[in-house]
N, CA, C and O of each residue as an XYZ file, in Angstrom:
416
protein
N      -7.641    -38.540      5.111
C      -7.505    -37.302      5.932
C      -7.071    -36.047      5.161
O      -7.646    -34.968      5.302
N      -5.880    -36.268      4.223
C      -5.543    -35.057      3.518
C      -6.330    -35.153      2.293
O      -6.650    -36.167      1.673
N      -6.607    -33.830      2.029
C      -7.402    -33.367      0.574
C      -6.382    -33.050     -0.331
O      -5.365    -32.433     -0.012
N      -6.683    -33.538     -1.662
C      -5.946    -33.096     -2.695
C      -6.285    -31.735     -3.111
O      -7.443    -31.372     -2.906
N      -5.371    -30.829     -3.724
C      -5.783    -29.617     -4.258
C      -6.241    -29.907     -5.535
O      -5.644    -30.662     -6.303
N      -7.433    -29.248     -5.828
C      -7.933    -29.595     -7.457
C      -7.769    -27.838     -8.080
O      -7.575    -26.794     -7.457
N      -7.941    -28.099     -9.515
C      -7.990    -26.848     -9.896
C      -9.037    -25.794     -9.421
O      -8.910    -24.581     -9.593
N     -10.105    -26.412     -8.794
C     -11.179    -25.282     -8.348
C     -10.452    -24.468     -7.233
O     -10.750    -23.298     -6.995
N      -9.499    -25.142     -6.576
C      -8.852    -24.463     -5.273
C      -7.885    -23.302     -5.792
O      -7.761    -22.224     -5.212
N      -7.233    -23.658     -6.934
C      -6.349    -22.836     -7.677
C      -6.992    -21.676     -8.239
O      -6.411    -20.592     -8.281
N      -8.356    -21.875     -8.744
C      -9.215    -20.836     -9.295
C      -9.799    -19.957     -8.246
O      -9.977    -18.753     -8.430
N     -10.061    -20.508     -7.271
C     -10.699    -19.682     -6.223
C      -9.654    -18.834     -5.542
O     -10.005    -17.792     -4.988
N      -8.200    -19.272     -5.548
C      -7.191    -18.292     -4.984
C      -6.928    -17.566     -5.805
O      -6.560    -16.496     -5.318
N      -6.917    -17.578     -7.084
C      -6.514    -16.909     -8.341
C      -7.719    -15.606     -8.253
O      -7.373    -14.428     -8.337
N      -9.087    -16.005     -8.082
C      -9.934    -14.803     -8.027
C      -9.827    -14.050     -6.986
O     -10.047    -12.845     -7.112
N      -9.486    -14.565     -5.796
C      -9.249    -13.617     -4.450
C      -7.997    -12.908     -4.875
O      -8.104    -11.681     -4.865
N      -6.998    -13.322     -5.192
C      -5.718    -12.428     -5.539
C      -6.171    -11.251     -6.459
O      -5.986    -10.060     -6.211
N      -6.793    -11.766     -7.558
C      -7.273    -10.732     -8.666
C      -8.028     -9.647     -8.090
O      -7.756     -8.481     -8.374
N      -9.291    -10.066     -7.017
C     -10.103     -9.075     -6.522
C      -9.078     -8.199     -5.689
O      -9.109     -6.985     -5.895
N      -8.399     -8.575     -4.997
C      -7.548     -7.865     -4.059
C      -6.743     -6.919     -4.933
O      -6.925     -5.703     -4.883
N      -5.793     -7.525     -5.783
C      -5.079     -6.655     -6.876
C      -6.118     -5.496     -7.491
O      -5.634     -4.365     -7.529
N      -7.353     -5.631     -7.928
C      -7.952     -4.657     -8.586
C      -8.733     -3.827     -7.357
O      -9.297     -2.772     -7.649
N      -8.752     -4.207     -6.290
C      -9.198     -3.259     -5.245
C      -8.034     -2.190     -4.981
O      -8.185     -0.968     -4.977
N      -6.793     -2.921     -4.751
C      -5.568     -2.156     -4.604
C      -5.297     -0.960     -5.854
O      -4.923      0.191     -5.628
N      -5.585     -1.545     -7.220
C      -5.237     -0.718     -8.158
C      -6.363      0.387     -8.179
O      -6.068      1.490     -8.639
N      -7.356      0.203     -7.810
C      -8.608      1.341     -8.139
C      -8.387      2.239     -6.726
O      -8.457      3.457     -6.891
N      -8.154      1.812     -5.500
C      -8.432      2.554     -4.304
C      -7.103      3.297     -3.986
O      -7.144      4.201     -3.151
N      -5.836      2.957     -4.640
C      -4.509      3.565     -4.126
C      -4.377      4.997     -5.142
O      -4.757      5.076     -6.310
N      -3.808      5.940     -4.429
C      -3.672      7.232     -5.063
C      -2.111      7.665     -5.272
O      -1.741      8.839     -5.290
N      -1.285      6.574     -5.421
C      -0.013      6.743     -5.641
C       0.471      5.664     -6.846
O      -0.067      4.559     -6.915
N       1.514      6.064     -7.776
C       1.942      5.281     -8.631
C       2.340      3.856     -8.246
O       1.959      2.898     -8.919
N       3.185      3.706     -7.052
C       3.596      2.505     -6.815
C       2.519      1.578     -6.062
O       2.743      0.373     -5.957
N       1.419      2.118     -5.572
C       0.375      1.116     -5.029
C      -0.358      0.603     -6.282
O      -0.783     -0.552     -6.300
N      -0.504      1.365     -7.242
C      -1.313      1.159     -8.470
C      -0.571      0.110     -9.398
O      -1.216     -0.697    -10.067
N       0.662      0.153     -9.407
C       1.415     -0.939    -10.064
C       1.494     -2.218     -9.307
O       1.582     -3.265     -9.950
N       1.468     -2.246     -7.751
C       1.546     -3.285     -7.078
C       0.149     -3.990     -7.369
O       0.147     -5.219     -7.445
N      -1.010     -3.303     -7.533
C      -2.322     -3.699     -7.492
C      -2.301     -4.743     -9.217
O      -2.762     -5.868     -9.407
N      -1.674     -3.927    -10.089
C      -1.439     -4.573    -11.423
C      -0.735     -5.859    -11.401
O      -1.052     -6.832    -12.086
N       0.386     -5.795    -10.447
C       1.109     -7.125    -10.622
C       0.453     -8.159     -9.955
O       0.565     -9.309    -10.380
N      -0.254     -7.894     -8.913
C      -1.239     -8.990     -8.171
C      -2.264     -9.611     -9.138
O      -2.540    -10.810     -9.166
N      -2.823     -8.616     -9.966
C      -3.487     -9.170    -11.239
C      -2.891     -9.948    -12.038
O      -3.529    -10.953    -12.353
N      -1.778     -9.809    -12.515
C      -1.095    -10.492    -13.391
C      -0.584    -11.837    -12.731
O      -0.580    -12.878    -13.388
N      -0.143    -11.789    -11.385
C      -0.080    -13.015    -10.761
C      -0.990    -13.936    -10.691
O      -0.726    -15.123    -10.883
N      -2.305    -13.443    -10.374
C      -3.695    -14.057    -10.287
C      -3.726    -14.708    -11.808
O      -4.027    -15.900    -11.882
N      -3.466    -14.071    -12.880
C      -3.694    -14.688    -14.159
C      -2.661    -15.653    -14.262
O      -2.990    -16.603    -14.973
N      -1.673    -15.711    -13.849
C      -0.560    -16.862    -13.893
C      -1.147    -18.107    -13.282
O      -1.236    -19.178    -13.882
N      -1.554    -17.882    -12.006
C      -2.075    -19.193    -11.168
C      -3.148    -19.709    -11.885
O      -3.356    -20.917    -11.765
N      -3.924    -19.008    -12.656
C      -5.159    -19.465    -13.341
C      -4.825    -20.363    -14.485
O      -5.360    -21.442    -14.738
N      -3.794    -19.726    -15.193
C      -3.430    -20.492    -16.494
C      -2.473    -21.832    -16.188
O      -2.497    -22.811    -16.934
N      -1.662    -21.756    -15.041
C      -1.188    -22.862    -14.511
C      -2.246    -24.130    -14.312
O      -2.239    -25.258    -14.804
N      -3.076    -23.536    -13.469
C      -4.198    -24.513    -13.003
C      -5.158    -24.970    -14.101
O      -5.851    -25.967    -13.899
N      -5.227    -24.395    -15.086
C      -6.117    -24.681    -16.044
C      -5.599    -26.012    -16.765
O      -6.323    -26.919    -17.174
N      -4.238    -25.954    -16.838
C      -3.508    -27.017    -17.549
C      -2.587    -28.122    -16.727
O      -1.636    -28.743    -17.201
N      -3.073    -28.209    -15.453
C      -2.679    -28.899    -14.038
C      -2.638    -30.317    -14.701
O      -1.570    -30.910    -14.853
N      -3.957    -30.886    -15.125
C      -4.076    -32.340    -15.178
C      -3.882    -32.917    -16.609
O      -4.220    -34.047    -16.960
N      -3.327    -32.036    -17.330
C      -2.792    -32.737    -18.609
C      -1.279    -32.568    -19.007
O      -0.794    -31.590    -19.577
N      -0.672    -33.628    -18.627
C       0.953    -33.586    -18.534
C       1.441    -33.403    -19.966
O       2.584    -32.957    -20.071
N       0.716    -33.692    -21.186
C       1.515    -33.177    -22.290
C       1.406    -31.741    -22.783
O       2.195    -31.197    -23.556
N       0.328    -31.202    -22.236
C       0.097    -29.634    -22.603
C       0.839    -28.885    -21.837
O       0.833    -29.113    -20.627
N       1.532    -27.968    -22.301
C       2.437    -26.997    -21.753
C       1.989    -25.636    -22.160
O       2.768    -24.702    -21.975
N       0.900    -25.434    -22.659
C       0.341    -24.120    -23.016
C       0.252    -23.223    -21.981
O       0.452    -22.017    -22.125
N      -0.079    -23.825    -20.798
C      -0.267    -22.868    -19.419
C       0.980    -22.468    -19.107
O       1.254    -21.294    -18.859
N       1.845    -23.449    -19.100
C       3.443    -22.943    -18.724
C       3.868    -22.009    -19.631
O       4.559    -21.083    -19.208
N       3.552    -22.075    -20.965
C       4.299    -21.018    -21.973
C       3.472    -19.723    -21.849
O       4.020    -18.651    -22.109
N       2.303    -19.761    -21.503
C       1.457    -18.460    -21.432
C       1.965    -17.733    -20.363
O       2.087    -16.508    -20.400
N       2.321    -18.547    -19.247
C       2.925    -17.996    -17.999
C       4.081    -17.340    -18.219
O       4.227    -16.158    -17.908
N       5.018    -18.077    -18.789
C       6.436    -17.578    -18.992
C       6.133    -15.958    -19.956
O       6.718    -14.897    -19.735
N       5.198    -16.171    -20.890
C       5.044    -14.624    -21.385
C       4.484    -13.804    -20.560
O       4.931    -12.657    -20.577
N       3.653    -14.034    -19.851
C       2.787    -13.099    -18.532
C       4.088    -12.482    -17.730
O       4.215    -11.266    -17.579
N       4.919    -13.314    -17.295
C       6.076    -13.046    -16.265
C       6.960    -12.017    -17.054
O       7.371    -11.005    -16.486
N       7.300    -12.331    -18.596
C       8.301    -11.387    -19.200
C       7.449    -10.152    -19.359
O       8.040     -9.098    -19.121
N       6.306    -10.075    -19.677
C       5.343     -8.957    -19.632
C       5.461     -8.041    -18.471
O       5.799     -6.859    -18.546
N       5.156     -8.680    -17.403
C       4.973     -8.067    -16.264
C       6.488     -7.319    -15.779
O       6.580     -6.259    -15.160
N       7.569     -8.148    -16.223
C       8.869     -7.432    -15.848
C       8.938     -6.169    -16.633
O       9.115     -5.056    -16.138
N       8.790     -6.421    -17.841
C       8.720     -5.152    -18.836
C       7.962     -4.090    -18.403
O       8.386     -2.935    -18.429
N       6.777     -4.426    -17.974
C       5.793     -3.182    -17.604
C       6.306     -2.818    -15.976
O       6.105     -1.661    -15.608
N       6.831     -3.587    -15.190
C       7.410     -2.907    -13.976
C       8.603     -2.092    -14.292
O       8.662     -0.998    -13.731
N       9.573     -2.429    -15.097
C      10.507     -1.521    -15.418
C      10.266     -0.264    -16.014
O      10.751      0.825    -15.708
N       9.330     -0.594    -17.044
C       8.955      0.800    -17.860
C       8.125      1.565    -16.778
O       8.446      2.742    -16.614
N       7.120      1.077    -16.027
C       6.326      1.952    -15.113
C       7.114      2.660    -14.034
O       6.780      3.761    -13.598
N       8.298      1.907    -13.572
C       8.994      2.612    -12.396
C       9.954      3.514    -13.177
O      10.452      4.411    -12.497
N      10.277      3.468    -14.327
C      11.163      4.454    -15.029
C      10.308      5.819    -15.233
O      10.788      6.918    -14.956
N       8.830      5.623    -15.807
C       7.980      6.720    -15.735
C       7.586      7.306    -14.349
O       7.340      8.504    -14.203
N       7.540      6.380    -13.322
C       7.328      6.776    -12.053
C       8.572      7.819    -11.422
O       8.319      8.843    -10.787
N       9.758      7.398    -11.695
C      10.770      7.985    -11.476
C      10.778      9.537    -12.085
O      10.890     10.514    -11.345
N      10.657      9.624    -13.388
C      10.536     10.897    -14.035
C       9.250     11.891    -13.713
O       9.254     13.114    -13.852
N       8.316     11.195    -13.318
C       7.168     12.071    -12.867
C       7.627     12.477    -11.529
O       7.190     13.569    -11.166
N       8.413     11.855    -10.700
C       8.855     12.499     -9.249
C       9.678     13.505     -9.627
O       9.398     14.658     -9.300
N      10.746     13.237    -10.327
C      11.542     14.287    -10.963
C      10.892     15.638    -11.323
O      11.237     16.751    -10.929
N       9.913     15.323    -12.126
C       9.231     16.613    -12.547
C       8.401     17.512    -11.447
O       8.553     18.687    -11.112
N       7.347     16.385    -10.958
C       6.361     17.100    -10.040
C       6.927     16.876     -8.460
O       6.299     17.545     -7.638
N       7.667     16.307     -8.083
C       8.198     15.966     -6.589
C       7.275     15.260     -5.890
O       7.366     15.319     -4.664
N       6.287     14.515     -6.435
C       5.391     13.605     -5.893
C       5.133     12.528     -6.840
O       5.242     12.673     -8.058
N       4.755     11.334     -6.203
C       3.932     10.173     -7.023
C       2.607      9.879     -6.750
O       2.038      8.813     -6.987
N       1.978     11.222     -6.061
C       0.418     11.190     -5.839
C      -0.360     11.333     -7.353
O      -0.093     12.234     -8.148
N      -1.202     10.448     -7.554
C      -1.766     10.679     -8.932
C      -2.909     11.758     -9.040
O      -3.257     12.252    -10.113
N      -3.485     12.089     -7.748
C      -4.073     13.225     -7.672
C      -3.781     14.745     -7.786
O      -4.595     15.657     -7.930
N      -2.163     14.816     -7.669
C      -1.411     15.914     -7.781
C      -0.730     16.085     -9.130
O      -0.323     17.170     -9.544
N      -0.626     14.806     -9.855
C      -0.152     14.944    -11.199
C      -0.840     14.766    -12.251
O      -0.432     14.229    -13.280
N      -2.112     15.283    -12.019
C      -3.508     14.942    -12.992
C      -3.366     15.672    -14.366
O      -3.868     15.288    -15.422
N      -2.562     16.845    -14.169
C      -2.560     18.032    -15.121
C      -1.372     17.381    -16.215
O      -0.355     16.838    -15.784
N      -1.631     17.506    -17.524
C      -0.623     17.232    -18.372
C      -0.385     18.605    -19.209
O      -1.070     18.984    -20.159
N       0.643     19.211    -18.691
C       1.287     20.269    -19.228
C       2.324     19.905    -20.137
O       2.961     18.865    -19.964
N       2.581     20.805    -21.249
C       3.682     20.662    -22.259
C       5.089     21.279    -21.660
O       6.113     21.255    -22.342
């Protein structure tokens, strides 16, 4: 009656989350929306890596790569939010359309 989850299920979920993240990153016009899309894409990569090494109990490469991606995502979020804060202080908006000029 119960169906077990195979790596294929995780890969389909990962592909869906990645596509949603890409659509959000492409269509949003503010910095926070683009960052949310990038985070979704990184999380989809994490699901994919863990699913790839699910059936091999001795192989821990998927978990190690996932930890690296989580660390990179945390650093990217902190740096990008700091940049977004500085952009808001300078231009008064986080809309990417209104801050497209790079004046010195």
